[in-house]
Each structure stands twice: as structure tokens, then as C-alpha cells.
N, C-alpha and C positions, 0 to 999 in steps of 0.2 A: 504494500500500500504506500503510495507516495503522499507525503505531507505537503500541502499547498500552503505557502506562506502569504502573509499580507502583501509583501513586495511582489510575489509571483502574480497575484491577482491583479494588482495595479498594472503590472507590465502587460499581462494578457489582454486587458481592456484598454490599454493605451492611456492610463491615468498617470498624472505626475505624482511623484513622491518626494519627500524631503526627510532627511534625518535631522531630528532636533534633540537637543539635550538641555536639561535644566539643572541648575544647582541651587541649593538652599544655602545661601551665603551666610546667614546668621544661625546656622544649625548649632544647637547646643553642643558643646564639646563633650559633656558628660553623656556617654552612650545610654545609660539607664534613664536619665531624664528625658532624652530624646525619644526613646521608645515609649515611655509613659505618656508623654505629650501626644505622640501620634496615635497611640492606642485610645486614649481618652477622647481625642477629637473624632475618631472614627466611631466609637461607641455612641457619642452624642449625635453624630450625623445620622447614623442608621437606626438608632433607638431600638435596638434589639431587646425584647422582653427578658432575655436570658442574662443580661448584665445587670448587676445590682444597682448601677447608677440610674437605671430606668424603671425599677420596680415601683416607684411612686406613681409613675405614669401608667404602667400596665398591670401592676399587681405582681406579687411573687409567683412565678410559674409552678413551683413545686412545693407549695404550702408547707 
């Protein structure tokens, strides 16, 4: 089975592509602090009922 990539599909249909890279210049130096910040921001964005930060909104899922 051949894996078709995003680039392959663009080439096949004559669409332009560009390679872009982003850097978070003010990334916290402390790795754990950075992970905690990213994790919390995603929890708050997606508001999963399985994260205790959202239990007040959804209720505790496993009483």
C-alpha cells in the first residue's frame, strides 16, 4: 500500500505548496512549565469533561 502525502496530492492536482515554520520566541525555558502551560491551554480550549478543570462545567464523569 502506498502512502499518499499532503505534498503528493498538491502536486497531483497542480496546487502550490509552501513550507512554513514557526517559532515560539518567548517559550518558557523551564520545560515542565512549558508543558503545563500548553496542557492547560488545550484543556481549557477543548473543555473535555474528563479533566478536573472542567468538572464544574460538566459535572464529575465518574461520580
